[in-house]
N, C-alpha and C positions, 0 to 999 in steps of 0.2 A: 645545435641539434637540427637535423633535417627531417622533414616529413614528406612523404610521397603525396602527390596531388591526388585528391579523390579518396583518400583513406578516411574511413569512418571511425569515430570514437567507439571503443568497446563499451557495450552497455553493462551496467551492473547486473549481477545475477538476481533473479526474483527470489525473495526470501519469504516463504509462506510460513505462517505460524497458526497453531490451533489454540483458541481461547480455552482456558481451563476453568473460567468462572464468568458470570455475568459482569460486564464491564462497560462503563461509559467512557468512550475514547474521544479525546479532542486533539491528541498528538500521537503519532506512531513513529517511533525512532526520530528521524529528522523531518518527517512529513507532518505538517500542521493542517488540520481540517478547517474548512470554512464554518462548519457547525458540528457539534458533538454527535457521535453515532453510538447506538447501543449495540453491543456485540454479546451474544449469548454463549454459554459454555458449549464447546464442540464445533463452533463455527470457525472457518479458516479465513485469515486476514492477510493481505499483502498489498503492496503499493506498485502501481504500474501506470506509466504515461500520465502522470498528474492526477491520479485518482486512487483513493483507498478502496480496494475491492474486498467485499465480504461475501464469502460463499455461505449462505444460510443452511441450516440443517435440512431444509426442504429441497436443496439443490440449486435454488435461485441465487444468482450473483448480483449484488447491489453495488453501485459505484457512487462514491462520494468525492466531490472536488476538494482540492487543497493545493498546497505548495510545499516545496522542499526548503527548509530553513537551515542552512549550514553556516 
């Protein structure tokens, strides 16, 4: 199999999910957090660039570090 020089790997699509209840999260799919995060009902959660991002109901986006464990 040949690859062209300078081609970038295709990024996985960002999958956002809305929490349906108050949850203490320490793992999100394959993403493992450095510390647990409290996510309230109605808040939106997704993983991007090594962080779990949580859009709070106030509109503020919080970022929590972690790593992908596959």
